[in-house]
N, C-alpha and C positions, 0 to 999 in steps of 0.2 A: 713378301714380294720376291725375295731371293729364291725361295723354294719353288715358287711358280715359274720363275725364269729358268731355274735348273731343270725342272720337269719338262719345260718346253724344249730345251736343248736336247734332253734325253729322248723325248718323243721324236724329235726331228732326226736324231741319229738312228733310232729304231726304224723310222720310215725309210731313211736312206738305205739302211741295211736290207730291208725287205725289198726295196725297189731294185737294188743291184742283184739280189737273189732271184727276183722275178725275171730280170733281164737275162741272167745267166741261163735260166730254164728256157726262156723265150728263144735264146740262141741255140740251145740244144734241140729244141723242137722245130726250129726254123719256122715258127708260126706264133706271132705275138698275140693274136686273139686267144689262142689256146692257153698261152702262158698267163694271160690276164684272168682266165676263168679258174685257174688253180687256187685252192684255198690257202694262200700264203699269209693271210692276215691273222691266222690263229697262232697262239704261242706253242 
């Protein structure tokens, strides 16, 4: 149960990291739809 909880927190942190990364690119492009289409979910 603890391992599952830990992995859930880790996944949430990774998602937050990717979200902020995507937002940064979105700001650079000044176009959110274009930012969303970038393949940022790959490692």
